[in-house]
Backbone as CSV, one residue per row, in Angstrom:
resi,resn,N_x,N_y,N_z,CA_x,CA_y,CA_z,C_x,C_y,C_z
1,MET,0.853,-1.192,0.008,-0.004,-0.047,-0.002,0.893,1.211,-0.002
2,SER,0.571,2.137,-0.840,1.362,3.366,-0.858,0.835,4.298,0.265
3,MET,1.680,5.204,0.723,1.288,6.158,1.762,0.319,7.094,1.224
4,PRO,-0.901,7.221,1.816,-1.901,8.180,1.350,-1.378,9.585,1.454
5,ASP,-1.879,10.453,0.636,-1.499,11.832,0.770,-1.973,12.322,2.151
6,VAL,-1.202,13.217,2.752,-1.584,13.825,4.020,-2.860,14.577,3.836
7,ILE,-3.833,14.328,4.622,-5.083,14.972,4.529,-4.946,16.362,5.259
8,GLN,-5.143,17.390,4.472,-4.966,18.766,4.973,-6.232,19.199,5.715
9,GLU,-6.052,19.834,6.871,-7.164,20.434,7.589,-7.178,21.912,7.395
10,ALA,-8.338,22.533,7.441,-8.413,23.998,7.272,-7.734,24.661,8.490
11,PRO,-7.095,25.793,8.238,-6.458,26.507,9.358,-7.427,26.777,10.457
12,GLY,-6.959,26.642,11.719,-7.829,26.866,12.903,-8.720,25.673,13.262
13,HIS,-8.721,24.613,12.491,-9.543,23.484,12.761,-8.668,22.336,13.346
14,ARG,-9.295,21.556,14.204,-8.553,20.405,14.731,-8.370,19.356,13.658
15,PRO,-7.258,18.636,13.666,-7.078,17.553,12.668,-8.219,16.527,12.839
16,PHE,-8.557,15.837,11.795,-9.676,14.902,11.816,-9.512,13.845,12.887
17,TRP,-8.278,13.399,13.173,-8.089,12.352,14.152,-8.331,12.849,15.567
18,GLU,-8.348,14.143,15.730,-8.687,14.691,17.076,-10.193,15.111,17.150
19,ALA,-10.750,15.351,15.983,-12.107,15.824,15.907,-13.182,14.698,15.778
20,LYS,-12.807,13.570,15.229,-13.780,12.519,14.899,-13.459,11.242,15.666
21,PRO,-14.493,10.544,16.083,-14.189,9.180,16.631,-13.844,8.283,15.471
22,LEU,-13.111,7.159,15.771,-12.660,6.285,14.738,-13.809,5.835,13.837
23,ALA,-14.952,5.491,14.323,-16.050,4.984,13.530,-16.679,5.979,12.611
24,ALA,-16.384,7.290,12.827,-16.959,8.307,11.937,-16.006,8.716,10.849
25,MET,-14.814,8.126,10.783,-13.880,8.512,9.788,-14.193,7.968,8.435
26,SER,-13.832,8.704,7.401,-13.956,8.193,6.036,-12.903,7.071,5.840
27,ARG,-13.105,6.327,4.795,-12.128,5.280,4.509,-10.718,5.889,4.260
28,GLU,-10.649,7.046,3.549,-9.398,7.687,3.292,-8.718,8.159,4.598
29,GLU,-9.536,8.709,5.521,-9.006,9.186,6.797,-8.528,7.955,7.604
30,TRP,-9.276,6.901,7.663,-8.943,5.685,8.383,-7.645,5.060,7.859
31,GLU,-7.578,4.949,6.563,-6.325,4.363,5.946,-5.103,5.229,6.255
32,SER,-5.273,6.524,6.265,-4.155,7.419,6.517,-3.633,7.361,7.952
33,LEU,-4.401,6.691,8.832,-3.912,6.565,10.218,-2.752,5.494,10.333
34,CYS,-2.724,4.622,9.321,-1.612,3.632,9.302,-0.313,4.373,9.200
35,ASP,0.613,4.210,10.198,1.841,4.920,10.175,2.898,4.229,9.347
36,GLY,2.652,3.063,8.865,3.625,2.313,8.017,4.742,1.641,8.835
37,CYS,4.488,1.288,10.062,5.516,0.630,10.905,5.755,-0.783,10.534
38,GLY,4.698,-1.461,10.105,4.764,-2.898,9.740,4.630,-3.803,10.935
39,GLN,4.443,-3.313,12.159,4.361,-4.198,13.285,3.189,-5.166,13.243
40,CYS,2.073,-4.712,12.664,0.912,-5.550,12.677,1.070,-6.769,11.710
41,CYS,2.070,-6.623,10.870,2.388,-7.691,9.869,3.380,-8.699,10.378
42,LEU,3.812,-8.584,11.647,4.649,-9.610,12.252,3.807,-10.907,12.475
43,LEU,4.416,-12.033,12.241,3.739,-13.310,12.509,3.566,-13.420,14.026
44,LYS,2.455,-14.003,14.435,2.130,-14.145,15.879,1.958,-15.649,16.108
45,VAL,2.263,-16.049,17.354,2.119,-17.406,17.790,1.243,-17.359,19.030
46,GLU,0.189,-18.129,19.047,-0.682,-18.195,20.196,-0.463,-19.432,21.051
47,ASP,-0.257,-19.250,22.340,-0.139,-20.393,23.265,-1.512,-20.969,23.415
48,GLU,-1.685,-22.264,23.004,-2.962,-22.879,23.042,-3.551,-23.014,24.435
49,ASP,-2.661,-23.145,25.439,-3.089,-23.352,26.840,-3.510,-22.054,27.503
50,THR,-2.770,-21.036,27.273,-3.001,-19.750,28.034,-3.701,-18.669,27.177
51,GLY,-3.670,-18.800,25.859,-4.260,-17.799,24.974,-3.267,-16.650,24.757
52,ALA,-2.131,-16.681,25.391,-1.110,-15.583,25.205,-0.668,-15.524,23.763
53,ILE,-0.478,-14.304,23.259,-0.005,-14.129,21.903,1.431,-13.601,21.913
54,TYR,2.269,-14.245,21.121,3.720,-13.858,21.030,4.042,-13.352,19.706
55,LEU,4.865,-12.361,19.639,5.354,-11.824,18.338,6.588,-12.525,17.936
56,THR,6.783,-12.596,16.662,8.030,-13.155,16.105,8.749,-12.028,15.305
57,SER,9.943,-12.344,14.972,10.747,-11.428,14.101,10.549,-11.779,12.670
58,LEU,9.470,-12.468,12.351,9.116,-12.851,10.957,7.987,-12.002,10.491
59,ALA,8.054,-11.492,9.291,6.956,-10.662,8.737,6.205,-11.442,7.667
60,CYS,4.985,-11.063,7.531,4.115,-11.655,6.493,4.858,-11.631,5.152
61,LYS,4.591,-12.681,4.388,5.269,-12.742,3.072,5.010,-11.603,2.154
62,LEU,3.927,-10.851,2.376,3.557,-9.730,1.543,4.233,-8.415,2.004
63,LEU,4.772,-8.409,3.196,5.354,-7.129,3.702,6.689,-6.825,3.031
64,ASP,6.770,-5.677,2.448,8.082,-5.232,1.921,8.843,-4.738,3.156
65,THR,9.905,-5.471,3.554,10.595,-5.158,4.755,11.397,-3.867,4.738
66,GLN,11.553,-3.297,3.577,12.309,-2.002,3.417,11.339,-0.881,3.565
67,THR,10.154,-0.938,2.897,9.208,0.157,2.951,8.204,-0.002,4.132
68,CYS,8.097,-1.256,4.663,7.153,-1.580,5.676,5.702,-1.416,5.251
69,ARG,5.524,-1.674,3.972,4.140,-1.560,3.370,3.861,-2.913,2.717
70,CYS,2.585,-3.245,2.611,2.124,-4.491,1.943,2.393,-4.348,0.497
71,SER,2.938,-5.378,-0.063,3.292,-5.387,-1.510,2.084,-5.705,-2.373
72,ASP,0.986,-6.117,-1.841,-0.225,-6.407,-2.560,-1.476,-6.101,-1.685
73,TYR,-1.545,-4.855,-1.227,-2.523,-4.461,-0.279,-3.958,-4.805,-0.766
74,ALA,-4.190,-4.508,-1.998,-5.528,-4.673,-2.591,-6.017,-6.152,-2.535
75,ASN,-5.087,-7.085,-2.661,-5.363,-8.526,-2.731,-4.906,-9.318,-1.496
76,ARG,-4.516,-8.615,-0.448,-3.888,-9.281,0.688,-4.832,-10.332,1.319
77,LYS,-6.092,-10.059,1.424,-7.004,-11.061,2.018,-7.178,-12.337,1.223
78,LYS,-7.027,-12.213,-0.088,-7.083,-13.358,-0.912,-5.816,-14.192,-0.821
79,ARG,-4.666,-13.501,-0.710,-3.364,-14.185,-0.664,-2.936,-14.650,0.701
80,VAL,-3.415,-13.928,1.738,-3.091,-14.348,3.095,-4.429,-14.391,3.859
81,THR,-4.963,-15.591,3.922,-6.371,-15.712,4.473,-6.551,-15.243,5.908
82,ASP,-5.488,-15.308,6.687,-5.628,-14.867,8.077,-5.156,-13.408,8.350
83,CYS,-4.997,-12.673,7.249,-4.695,-11.289,7.315,-5.854,-10.533,8.038
84,ILE,-5.541,-9.707,8.983,-6.532,-8.942,9.730,-6.768,-7.594,9.092
85,SER,-8.025,-7.352,8.818,-8.386,-5.978,8.267,-8.703,-5.122,9.514
86,MET,-7.967,-4.042,9.595,-8.224,-3.106,10.736,-9.502,-2.333,10.449
87,ARG,-10.408,-2.414,11.427,-11.694,-1.751,11.346,-11.971,-1.205,12.748
88,PRO,-12.614,-0.073,12.867,-12.946,0.504,14.165,-13.553,-0.457,15.151
89,LYS,-14.493,-1.303,14.661,-15.196,-2.205,15.558,-14.273,-3.316,16.100
90,HIS,-13.140,-3.583,15.437,-12.238,-4.636,15.780,-11.071,-4.200,16.691
91,ILE,-10.815,-2.905,16.799,-9.594,-2.473,17.450,-9.532,-2.923,18.916
92,ASP,-10.577,-2.884,19.621,-10.565,-3.253,21.033,-10.314,-4.784,21.211
93,ASP,-10.524,-5.570,20.149,-10.322,-6.992,20.210,-8.927,-7.393,19.843
94,LEU,-8.095,-6.446,19.377,-6.749,-6.768,18.935,-5.730,-6.359,19.979
95,SER,-5.701,-7.147,21.058,-4.806,-6.838,22.151,-3.306,-6.845,21.822
96,TRP,-3.005,-7.518,20.701,-1.611,-7.632,20.284,-1.087,-6.396,19.526
97,LEU,-1.971,-5.458,19.216,-1.506,-4.252,18.585,-0.476,-3.538,19.440
98,PRO,0.587,-3.044,18.903,1.555,-2.340,19.734,1.003,-1.063,20.342
99,GLN,1.583,-0.629,21.437,1.155,0.588,22.086,1.312,1.787,21.136
100,THR,2.270,1.681,20.188,2.553,2.789,19.288,1.574,2.888,18.134
101,CYS,0.731,1.866,17.912,-0.269,1.854,16.803,-1.178,2.980,16.885
102,ALA,-1.335,3.747,15.831,-2.271,4.957,15.848,-3.649,4.532,16.110
103,TYR,-4.110,3.372,15.562,-5.461,2.931,15.800,-5.700,2.625,17.257
104,ARG,-4.781,1.945,17.919,-4.893,1.624,19.347,-4.779,2.956,20.133
105,SER,-3.840,3.702,19.795,-3.641,5.014,20.538,-4.843,5.857,20.536
106,LEU,-5.482,6.068,19.388,-6.715,6.844,19.314,-7.900,6.186,19.965
107,ALA,-8.014,4.849,19.869,-9.074,4.118,20.516,-8.960,4.256,22.066
108,GLU,-7.755,4.358,22.540,-7.547,4.508,23.996,-7.504,5.944,24.471
109,GLY,-7.814,6.880,23.567,-7.882,8.291,23.936,-6.587,9.010,23.974
110,ARG,-5.550,8.416,23.399,-4.257,9.108,23.294,-4.154,9.708,21.912
111,GLY,-3.290,10.638,21.706,-3.063,11.249,20.396,-2.026,10.531,19.592
112,LEU,-1.734,11.093,18.448,-0.676,10.590,17.576,0.682,11.111,17.995
113,GLU,1.702,10.287,17.867,3.050,10.658,18.281,3.651,11.592,17.283
114,TRP,4.721,12.307,17.650,5.416,13.304,16.785,5.869,12.674,15.530
115,TRP,6.257,11.420,15.538,6.801,10.708,14.374,5.775,10.210,13.411
116,HIS,4.468,10.249,13.794,3.418,9.747,12.868,3.460,10.636,11.643
117,PRO,3.360,10.025,10.443,3.373,10.832,9.198,2.319,11.924,9.066
118,LEU,1.155,11.742,9.694,0.146,12.781,9.687,0.600,14.000,10.518
119,VAL,1.371,13.783,11.517,1.831,14.830,12.358,3.137,15.494,11.789
120,SER,4.029,14.621,11.465,5.372,15.120,10.909,5.309,15.530,9.473
121,GLY,4.369,14.986,8.692,4.346,15.282,7.289,5.297,14.518,6.476
122,ASP,5.982,13.554,7.137,7.078,12.818,6.424,6.846,11.296,6.772
123,PRO,6.648,10.464,5.771,6.468,9.032,6.018,7.691,8.300,6.550
124,ASP,8.848,8.953,6.552,10.090,8.348,7.003,10.342,8.555,8.447
125,THR,9.593,9.433,9.141,9.876,9.628,10.598,9.565,8.470,11.424
126,VAL,8.608,7.581,10.983,8.322,6.379,11.774,9.521,5.455,11.741
127,HIS,10.336,5.490,10.688,11.496,4.683,10.652,12.633,5.354,11.420
128,ALA,12.817,6.668,11.187,13.880,7.352,11.919,13.715,7.263,13.417
129,ALA,12.423,7.223,13.895,12.149,7.163,15.333,12.356,5.691,15.859
130,GLY,12.610,4.746,14.977,12.839,3.397,15.425,11.608,2.637,15.783
131,VAL,10.485,3.085,15.303,9.203,2.437,15.652,8.906,1.359,14.652
132,SER,9.374,1.404,13.412,9.038,0.440,12.406,9.880,-0.825,12.519
133,VAL,9.480,-1.781,11.733,10.216,-3.124,11.716,11.395,-3.105,10.735
134,ARG,11.561,-2.000,10.029,12.595,-1.862,9.060,14.002,-2.189,9.690
135,GLY,14.673,-3.068,9.012,16.036,-3.424,9.437,16.237,-4.525,10.456
136,TRP,15.120,-5.046,11.011,15.304,-6.125,11.963,14.400,-7.329,11.802
137,VAL,13.576,-7.329,10.784,12.729,-8.476,10.577,13.137,-9.167,9.268
138,ARG,12.706,-10.333,9.127,12.836,-11.056,7.855,11.522,-11.569,7.428
139,SER,11.389,-11.868,6.153,10.114,-12.346,5.631,9.967,-13.803,6.065
140,GLU,8.713,-14.218,6.234,8.432,-15.632,6.541,8.774,-16.542,5.361
141,LYS,8.995,-15.988,4.165,9.292,-16.771,3.035,10.470,-17.705,3.302
142,GLY,10.302,-18.970,3.014,11.343,-19.969,3.188,11.433,-20.508,4.593
143,VAL,10.606,-20.023,5.536,10.690,-20.551,6.863,9.581,-21.564,7.092
144,LYS,9.985,-22.739,7.505,8.979,-23.820,7.701,8.072,-23.429,8.840
145,GLU,6.805,-23.814,8.728,5.793,-23.515,9.759,6.263,-24.099,11.130
146,SER,6.889,-25.245,11.097,7.345,-25.880,12.335,8.480,-25.125,13.009
147,ALA,9.110,-24.176,12.267,10.233,-23.432,12.810,9.843,-21.996,13.245
148,ILE,8.626,-21.580,13.046,8.227,-20.228,13.452,8.413,-19.900,14.846
149,ALA,8.169,-20.837,15.761,8.292,-20.551,17.186,9.717,-20.143,17.540
150,ARG,10.746,-20.586,16.772,12.136,-20.209,17.060,12.398,-18.698,16.937
151,TYR,11.449,-18.054,16.289,11.630,-16.578,16.014,10.828,-15.691,17.024
152,ILE,10.300,-16.295,18.065,9.499,-15.500,19.042,10.404,-14.502,19.717
153,ILE,9.987,-13.275,19.796,10.744,-12.148,20.386,10.118,-11.655,21.660
154,GLY,8.882,-12.003,21.935,8.250,-11.514,23.163,6.749,-11.554,23.097
155,GLU,6.130,-11.290,24.189,4.676,-11.313,24.247,4.130,-10.035,23.641
156,ALA,3.012,-10.194,22.930,2.393,-8.990,22.299,1.648,-8.200,23.235
157,GLY,1.367,-6.940,22.815,0.499,-6.005,23.604,1.269,-5.332,24.596
């Protein structure tokens, strides 16, 4: 997915993410909240006994690990059947979303961080701030399903 154009607000008006609840946002506004960190595209492992969710250092096969964007966003649900579509009604159920996620942050009543592209005006600040997965993840391509647990890096959320 390419970075949406920054949505300009009229002078003297609050930005849409401060003025609207998540459920009232247009699709364009909603999509622009994605900061491009790629963290939601990390593979997760669930402990069947406890329900705990663990993150791995493996990224979905569709994630471009340099841009931290989906390489086939329009068709991702067809190509990766367990891909999660972020929607306002689902945010509270996604406890594994990182604290830095704009969707989670806004749902919890916090604002956007300085490095968020909508605030900074620059899609690279998320990488410069060290929030993205750029530079430390690898694609799941070529990793056997039985080996995924070896890549666990910690509990999600």
